[in-house]
C-alpha positions as CSV (number, residue, x, y, z in Angstrom):
1,M,15.2,22.3,-12.0
2,E,11.6,21.5,-13.2
3,G,9.4,19.4,-10.4
4,K,7.5,20.6,-7.4
5,V,8.7,19.6,-4.0
6,E,5.8,17.8,-2.0
7,L,5.9,17.5,1.9
8,V,4.5,13.9,2.1
9,V,5.0,13.3,5.9
10,D,4.8,16.3,8.6
11,A,6.8,14.8,10.8
12,K,8.6,17.9,12.3
13,A,11.5,15.5,13.1
14,I,14.4,17.0,15.4
15,L,17.1,15.3,12.8
16,G,15.3,13.6,10.0
17,E,18.3,11.5,8.3
18,G,18.9,8.5,6.3
19,P,16.3,7.8,3.7
20,C,16.7,4.6,2.4
21,W,14.2,3.3,-0.4
22,D,13.5,-0.9,-0.5
23,V,12.7,-1.8,-3.9
24,E,11.4,-5.0,-3.0
25,Q,9.1,-4.0,-0.5
26,Q,8.7,-0.5,-2.3
27,R,8.7,1.5,1.2
28,L,11.2,3.9,2.3
29,Y,13.2,3.8,5.8
30,W,14.3,7.1,7.2
31,V,15.3,8.1,10.9
32,D,15.1,10.7,13.5
33,I,18.2,10.5,15.1
34,V,17.7,12.6,18.1
35,E,14.4,11.4,19.0
36,K,15.5,7.7,18.8
37,K,12.9,6.5,15.7
38,V,12.8,4.5,12.5
39,F,10.4,5.0,10.2
40,M,8.9,3.6,7.3
41,F,6.9,5.7,4.9
42,N,4.6,3.8,2.4
43,P,3.7,5.6,-0.6
44,L,0.8,4.4,-1.6
45,T,-1.1,4.5,1.9
46,K,0.7,7.7,3.0
47,E,1.2,6.1,6.3
48,N,4.4,6.5,8.1
49,R,4.8,4.1,10.7
50,S,7.7,4.3,13.2
51,I,9.4,2.4,15.8
52,Q,10.7,4.0,18.9
53,L,14.7,2.8,19.8
54,E,16.4,3.7,22.9
55,Q,19.3,4.8,21.3
56,H,19.9,7.5,18.9
57,V,19.8,5.7,15.4
58,G,21.7,7.3,13.0
59,A,21.3,4.9,9.7
60,I,19.2,1.9,8.5
61,V,19.6,-0.1,5.6
62,P,17.1,-3.3,5.0
63,R,18.5,-6.7,5.0
64,N,15.3,-8.7,3.9
65,D,11.7,-8.2,4.2
66,Q,11.4,-8.2,8.1
67,E,14.8,-7.8,9.1
68,T,17.1,-4.1,8.9
69,V,20.3,-2.7,10.1
70,V,20.5,-0.1,12.0
71,A,23.8,2.2,13.4
72,L,23.1,2.9,16.7
73,E,25.2,4.5,19.3
74,D,27.6,1.9,20.8
75,G,27.2,-0.5,17.5
76,F,25.5,-2.2,14.8
77,Y,22.1,-4.1,15.3
78,L,19.4,-6.4,13.4
79,L,16.2,-4.3,14.0
80,N,13.0,-6.7,13.1
81,I,10.6,-4.3,11.7
82,E,7.7,-6.8,12.8
83,S,8.3,-7.6,16.6
84,E,10.3,-4.5,16.9
85,E,13.2,-6.2,18.7
86,I,16.7,-5.6,18.2
87,T,19.8,-7.8,18.3
88,Q,23.4,-6.7,18.5
89,I,25.9,-7.6,15.8
90,H,28.5,-5.4,16.8
91,E,29.6,-3.4,19.7
92,I,31.6,0.0,18.8
93,E,33.0,2.8,20.1
94,S,31.3,1.8,23.8
95,H,34.5,3.9,25.1
96,L,33.1,6.7,23.4
97,P,30.0,7.8,25.2
98,N,29.9,11.0,23.4
99,N,29.8,9.8,20.0
100,R,27.1,8.3,17.8
101,F,26.5,7.1,14.4
102,N,25.3,9.4,11.8
103,D,24.6,8.3,8.4
104,G,25.4,4.7,6.4
105,K,24.8,2.8,3.3
106,S,25.6,-1.0,1.9
107,D,27.8,-1.5,-0.8
108,A,26.8,-3.6,-3.8
109,Y,28.7,-6.6,-2.0
110,G,26.3,-6.5,0.5
111,R,28.5,-4.7,3.5
112,F,27.1,-1.9,5.6
113,W,29.1,1.8,6.2
114,A,28.5,3.6,8.7
115,G,30.3,6.3,10.2
116,T,30.2,8.5,13.5
117,M,30.5,12.1,14.9
118,A,30.7,13.6,18.4
119,K,27.2,14.6,19.8
120,T,29.3,17.9,20.9
121,N,30.2,18.1,17.4
122,A,33.7,18.3,18.6
123,M,36.2,17.9,15.6
124,E,37.6,14.7,14.6
125,Q,36.7,12.3,17.2
126,G,34.7,9.9,15.1
127,A,35.5,7.4,12.2
128,L,34.0,5.5,9.2
129,Y,33.2,1.8,9.3
130,C,32.7,-0.9,7.3
131,L,30.6,-4.2,8.8
132,E,31.1,-6.7,6.6
133,T,28.7,-9.6,5.7
134,N,30.5,-12.3,8.1
135,G,30.0,-10.2,11.1
136,T,33.1,-8.3,11.4
137,V,34.2,-4.7,11.8
138,K,36.7,-2.8,10.2
139,K,37.6,0.7,10.7
140,K,38.1,2.7,7.5
141,V,38.8,6.4,7.9
142,N,39.7,7.6,11.1
143,Q,39.4,11.5,13.0
144,V,36.2,12.0,11.1
145,S,34.4,15.0,12.3
146,I,31.0,14.5,11.2
147,S,30.3,11.5,9.2
148,N,27.9,12.0,6.4
149,G,27.0,11.3,2.7
150,I,28.5,8.1,1.1
151,A,27.5,6.9,-2.4
152,W,29.3,4.6,-5.0
153,S,29.1,4.3,-8.7
154,S,27.8,1.9,-10.8
155,D,30.5,0.2,-12.0
156,H,31.6,0.2,-8.4
157,K,34.9,1.5,-9.4
158,Y,34.8,4.4,-7.1
159,M,33.3,5.2,-3.6
160,Y,32.3,9.2,-2.6
161,Y,32.3,10.5,0.5
162,I,31.8,13.6,2.8
163,D,32.8,14.6,6.2
164,T,30.9,17.7,6.4
165,P,33.0,20.2,7.7
166,T,35.9,20.0,5.3
167,Q,33.2,21.2,2.7
168,K,34.6,18.3,0.0
169,V,33.0,15.4,-1.5
170,V,36.1,12.7,-1.2
171,R,36.4,9.9,-3.9
172,Y,38.3,6.8,-3.5
173,N,39.6,3.9,-5.8
174,F,37.0,1.2,-4.6
175,H,37.7,-2.6,-4.9
176,I,34.3,-4.3,-4.7
177,H,35.4,-7.6,-3.6
178,T,37.3,-6.2,-0.8
179,G,36.1,-3.4,0.6
180,D,39.7,-1.7,0.1
181,M,39.3,2.1,-0.7
182,E,42.5,4.3,-1.7
183,H,43.9,7.4,-2.7
184,P,41.2,9.7,-1.8
185,T,41.0,12.6,-4.2
186,D,39.0,15.8,-3.5
187,I,36.3,16.2,-6.7
188,I,33.7,18.3,-5.3
189,D,34.4,21.8,-2.7
190,F,31.5,23.1,-1.3
191,T,33.4,26.4,0.0
192,N,31.5,29.2,-1.8
193,E,28.3,27.2,-1.7
194,V,25.5,28.3,1.1
195,G,25.2,25.6,3.9
196,F,27.7,22.7,4.3
197,P,27.4,19.1,2.5
198,D,25.6,16.6,4.2
199,G,24.0,13.2,3.3
200,M,24.7,12.0,-0.7
201,T,22.8,10.2,-3.5
202,I,24.0,9.3,-6.9
203,D,21.4,8.7,-9.9
204,A,22.0,6.1,-12.9
205,D,24.0,8.8,-14.8
206,G,26.5,8.7,-12.0
207,M,25.7,12.5,-11.1
208,L,25.9,13.2,-7.3
209,W,22.9,14.7,-5.4
210,I,24.1,16.6,-2.1
211,A,21.8,17.8,0.4
212,H,22.8,20.9,2.0
213,W,22.5,21.5,6.0
214,G,21.8,25.3,6.5
215,G,21.5,25.9,2.4
216,A,17.9,24.8,2.1
217,K,18.2,23.0,-1.1
218,V,19.6,19.9,-3.1
219,S,22.4,20.4,-5.5
220,K,23.5,18.1,-8.3
221,W,26.9,17.9,-9.3
222,N,29.3,16.1,-12.4
223,S,31.1,13.2,-10.5
224,N,33.7,13.5,-12.9
225,T,34.5,17.1,-13.6
226,G,32.7,18.3,-10.1
227,E,31.0,21.0,-11.7
228,K,27.5,22.2,-10.0
229,L,24.9,21.4,-12.4
230,S,21.4,22.3,-11.1
231,V,19.8,22.7,-7.7
232,V,16.6,22.0,-5.9
233,E,15.4,24.4,-3.6
234,V,13.7,23.2,-0.5
235,P,11.6,24.7,2.2
236,A,13.1,23.7,4.8
237,L,16.3,25.1,6.5
238,H,18.3,21.9,7.3
239,V,18.5,19.6,4.6
240,T,19.8,16.3,5.6
241,S,20.0,13.7,3.1
242,C,18.3,12.5,0.1
243,A,17.5,9.1,-1.8
244,F,15.6,8.3,-4.9
245,G,12.9,6.2,-4.5
246,G,9.4,4.9,-6.3
247,I,8.5,2.7,-8.9
248,D,10.8,3.9,-11.7
249,L,13.3,5.1,-8.7
250,E,12.4,8.9,-9.9
251,D,11.0,10.2,-6.8
252,L,14.3,12.1,-5.0
253,Y,12.9,11.4,-1.3
254,I,14.5,14.3,0.8
255,T,14.8,14.3,4.9
256,T,15.2,17.6,6.8
257,A,15.5,18.9,10.0
258,R,14.6,21.2,13.0
259,E,17.4,20.8,15.2
260,G,19.2,24.3,16.1
261,M,16.7,26.7,14.2
262,D,15.3,29.5,16.0
263,D,11.4,30.9,16.3
264,N,12.1,33.3,13.2
265,Q,13.6,30.4,11.1
266,L,10.7,27.8,11.8
267,A,8.3,30.6,11.6
268,K,10.1,31.2,7.7
269,Y,9.9,27.4,7.8
270,P,7.3,25.6,9.4
271,N,7.4,22.2,7.6
272,A,10.8,21.7,8.8
273,G,11.7,18.4,9.9
274,G,9.4,17.0,7.1
275,L,10.3,14.3,4.5
276,F,9.7,15.9,1.1
277,K,9.4,14.3,-2.6
278,V,10.1,15.6,-5.7
279,N,10.2,14.0,-9.4
280,L,12.7,15.3,-11.6
281,G,12.2,12.7,-14.4
282,V,16.1,11.1,-13.6
283,K,16.4,8.0,-12.2
284,G,18.1,7.1,-9.4
285,M,20.2,3.9,-8.5
286,P,18.3,1.2,-6.4
287,A,19.7,0.7,-2.8
288,N,21.7,-2.3,-1.7
289,Y,20.3,-4.5,1.3
290,F,22.7,-5.9,3.6
291,K,24.2,-9.2,3.0
292,G,25.0,-10.6,6.2
């Protein structure tokens, strides 16, 4: 595809993840899971502010201009980005100290969805959870191995979900008012792709953009037919996630990781762990705020 991939932050993150564009504040939130850091990137000033936390942080979404919601190892928390104070909302999986959260997003109703995985990558040890706007939590999918990409169609009728080792994108019938999901259907098969499906976003035309862990690319897919439409090559081996941002929501921000790379791979991809951006003339969907 046309469009030059640009390195915007040479962060050298161990496990960069979870990009989320704050439309109102015009900044990008993202995280380094392993280094327990939340980042806020301002494209105008090029500043990439960081907040150091005490637990692995898998995902972040905005709540208002000062507060965000984060998924830490043992539950959901509010993070005040001004004071850097955290407040627990709901404890999750405290009985599973070898688990952590890995990815998450808010739906249009304002719920926060995030899933867990074993730190050892053991299979089927995690789950997908939903933090309701009233602060209660529901387990939505059990026996998840590596909970990853989440997206919703613009009409809110479908939810798309990736459990990475399955090499599938699953579509659920989704009910926006209740948060219920049903009738899982495999719509995209990654078996013959280079790398594994990781984080995911959706554009205004309903096409899915999927990061390739171990594949050095982001691919675009038709969510109706399961057809691969195009590929964006990324100068980092482990591409973890992507999100549309910028004034017109036409900048695709891409997070990457250095975790698990050997010296030869690091020499080939010296900017691994960086935050990248590419403008492809495709408009994304605005990220949803948590409304609890």
